[in-house]
C-alpha positions as CSV (number, residue, x, y, z in Angstrom):
1,M,74.5,36.8,81.2
2,M,78.1,37.5,81.6
3,K,78.1,40.4,79.2
4,K,75.2,42.0,81.3
5,M,77.0,41.5,84.6
6,M,80.2,43.2,83.1
7,K,78.2,46.0,81.7
8,A,76.7,46.4,85.2
9,L,80.0,46.5,86.9
10,L,81.3,49.1,84.5
11,L,78.4,51.3,85.1
12,V,79.1,51.3,88.9
13,P,82.1,53.7,89.0
14,A,80.5,56.2,86.6
15,M,77.3,56.3,88.9
16,F,79.5,57.1,91.9
17,M,81.5,59.6,90.0
18,L,78.6,61.7,88.5
19,P,77.3,63.1,92.0
20,L,80.9,64.0,92.8
21,A,81.6,65.9,89.6
22,A,78.2,67.7,90.0
23,N,78.9,68.8,93.6
24,A,82.4,70.0,92.6
25,A,81.1,72.5,90.2
26,D,77.8,73.4,92.3
27,Y,79.3,76.4,94.0
28,Q,76.8,79.2,94.9
29,L,77.0,82.8,95.4
30,G,76.2,83.7,98.8
31,Q,77.2,80.3,100.3
32,H,80.6,79.2,98.8
33,Y,81.8,82.8,97.8
34,A,80.5,86.4,97.8
35,E,80.9,89.5,95.6
36,V,83.5,91.9,96.6
37,G,82.9,95.3,98.0
38,K,81.6,97.8,95.4
39,Q,84.4,100.4,96.4
40,M,87.1,97.9,95.4
41,P,89.0,98.9,92.1
42,S,88.1,96.6,89.1
43,N,90.5,94.6,87.0
44,D,89.0,95.6,83.7
45,V,92.3,96.8,82.5
46,S,94.0,93.3,82.4
47,E,93.0,90.5,80.1
48,K,94.0,87.9,82.6
49,V,92.0,86.9,85.6
50,K,93.9,88.1,88.6
51,V,93.8,85.8,91.7
52,V,94.8,87.5,94.9
53,E,95.6,85.8,98.3
54,L,95.3,88.2,101.2
55,F,97.2,86.8,104.1
56,S,99.2,87.7,107.2
57,Y,102.4,86.3,108.6
58,S,100.7,86.2,112.0
59,C,97.9,84.0,110.9
60,P,98.5,80.3,111.6
61,H,96.1,79.3,108.8
62,C,98.1,81.2,106.3
63,F,101.3,79.5,107.5
64,R,99.6,76.1,107.0
65,L,98.2,77.1,103.6
66,D,101.3,78.6,102.2
67,P,103.1,75.5,100.8
68,Q,99.8,74.4,99.2
69,V,99.3,77.7,97.5
70,T,103.0,77.6,96.2
71,Q,102.1,74.2,94.5
72,W,98.5,75.2,93.5
73,K,99.3,78.4,91.9
74,E,101.5,76.6,89.4
75,T,98.3,74.7,88.1
76,L,96.4,78.0,87.2
77,P,95.6,78.3,83.6
78,D,97.6,80.6,81.2
79,N,94.8,83.2,81.3
80,A,95.1,83.7,85.2
81,E,97.8,85.4,87.3
82,F,98.5,85.1,91.1
83,E,99.4,87.9,93.5
84,L,100.2,87.6,97.2
85,V,99.0,90.8,99.2
86,P,99.6,91.2,102.9
87,A,96.3,92.1,104.5
88,I,96.4,95.1,106.9
89,F,94.0,95.0,109.9
90,R,96.3,96.2,112.7
91,D,99.6,98.2,113.2
92,S,101.7,95.1,113.4
93,W,100.4,93.8,110.2
94,L,101.3,97.2,108.7
95,Q,104.9,96.5,109.7
96,L,104.9,93.2,108.2
97,A,103.5,94.5,104.9
98,R,106.3,97.0,104.8
99,V,108.9,94.1,105.2
100,F,107.0,92.1,102.6
101,Y,107.2,94.8,99.9
102,A,110.7,95.8,100.8
103,A,111.9,92.3,100.5
104,E,110.1,92.2,97.1
105,Q,111.9,95.2,96.0
106,S,115.4,94.0,97.2
107,G,114.7,90.6,95.7
108,D,114.9,89.0,99.0
109,L,111.3,87.8,99.4
110,E,111.7,84.3,98.1
111,M,114.3,83.7,100.9
112,L,112.6,85.8,103.4
113,H,109.0,84.6,103.1
114,P,109.1,81.2,104.5
115,K,111.6,82.3,107.1
116,L,109.2,84.8,108.5
117,F,106.4,82.3,108.8
118,H,108.8,79.8,110.5
119,A,110.0,82.4,112.9
120,I,106.6,83.5,114.1
121,H,104.7,80.0,114.1
122,V,107.5,77.4,114.9
123,E,110.1,79.5,116.7
124,K,107.3,81.6,118.4
125,R,109.2,84.8,118.0
126,R,107.6,88.2,118.6
127,L,108.1,90.3,115.3
128,N,105.6,93.1,115.5
129,S,107.6,96.3,115.6
130,E,109.8,97.8,113.1
131,E,112.9,97.2,115.3
132,E,112.0,93.5,115.9
133,L,111.6,93.1,112.2
134,L,114.7,94.8,111.3
135,D,116.7,92.6,113.8
136,F,115.3,89.6,112.2
137,V,116.1,90.8,108.6
138,E,119.7,91.7,109.7
139,E,120.0,88.2,111.0
140,Q,119.3,86.8,107.6
141,G,122.3,88.6,106.2
142,I,120.4,91.5,104.7
143,D,121.8,95.0,105.2
144,R,119.8,96.6,107.9
145,E,120.1,100.3,106.9
146,D,119.5,99.5,103.1
147,F,116.4,97.5,104.1
148,L,115.0,100.3,106.3
149,K,115.4,102.8,103.4
150,R,113.5,100.5,101.2
151,M,110.7,100.1,103.9
152,N,110.4,104.0,103.9
153,S,110.7,104.3,100.0
154,F,107.8,105.9,98.0
155,G,107.4,102.5,96.0
156,V,106.9,100.4,99.1
157,K,104.6,103.1,100.7
158,T,102.5,103.0,97.5
159,K,102.1,99.2,97.5
160,V,101.3,99.2,101.4
161,K,98.5,101.8,100.8
162,K,97.0,99.7,97.9
163,A,97.2,96.7,100.3
164,L,95.3,98.6,102.9
165,V,92.7,99.8,100.4
166,M,92.1,96.3,99.3
167,S,92.0,94.9,102.8
168,Q,89.2,97.7,103.6
169,T,87.2,97.5,100.4
170,S,87.2,93.8,99.3
171,G,84.7,92.9,102.2
172,I,87.0,90.3,103.6
173,T,86.7,89.7,107.4
174,G,89.7,87.4,108.0
175,V,92.7,85.8,106.4
176,P,93.7,83.7,104.4
177,A,91.2,85.0,101.8
178,M,91.0,84.9,98.0
179,I,89.9,87.6,95.7
180,V,89.2,86.6,92.1
181,D,89.4,89.2,89.3
182,A,88.3,92.0,91.8
183,K,84.7,90.6,91.5
184,Y,84.5,87.5,93.9
185,R,85.9,86.5,97.2
186,T,86.0,83.3,99.2
187,D,87.6,82.1,102.4
188,A,88.0,78.7,104.3
189,P,84.8,79.2,106.4
190,Q,82.6,79.9,103.2
191,A,84.4,77.1,101.0
192,G,84.2,74.4,103.7
193,S,88.0,74.2,104.4
194,L,91.4,75.5,103.3
195,E,91.7,72.9,100.6
196,D,88.1,73.4,99.4
197,M,88.8,77.2,99.2
198,L,91.4,76.5,96.4
199,D,88.7,74.4,94.5
200,V,86.2,77.3,94.7
201,V,88.9,79.7,93.3
202,D,89.5,77.4,90.4
203,Y,85.8,77.5,89.6
204,L,85.8,81.4,90.0
205,V,88.7,81.6,87.7
206,V,86.7,79.9,84.8
207,K,83.6,81.8,85.8
208,A,85.5,85.3,85.7
209,A,87.2,84.4,82.4
210,E,83.9,83.8,80.7
211,E,82.7,87.1,82.0
212,K,85.5,89.2,80.6
């Protein structure tokens, strides 16, 4: 009798775990994620699955998600790579994208990235124009003229143009949004929450790798 009771108790956790495991993997095209726009360039040239987060410094949800993404991207498998891309849907976002890529070029992005988020969402600073952003950059101890040259450089202009094309052709309607291997996209409303979005991306990374 005692053995039967113990066996029944051991089965209880497994019974509760099975539905959760099934639900976690049961993501549906058209419900939890979608295909990207047909005009978006493919990722066939890379053996790795590329995960792109489209974001904006002006977006409060991107601000909240950023620390989670910093930790989560370290858990991606070796066959996947992560890229942060500034979405461009308005003129002020274009200026922010120029700052993002100029900071990337100068080696200041790791320092400047969280400070931009903090200034906009915690200090409530208005950083929309080139002059306002250059004032902010200068406050961080970065040479203003050198940074402006980088913002106007061919390399930065090229990356900004690519970010603009991705924003327009991926099919996203808001940020933050995730693009997996230039095939699939998801966002918080589709996935259920910001946290669930990362789970859906994990699923899509495996799916995209199997399709390569």
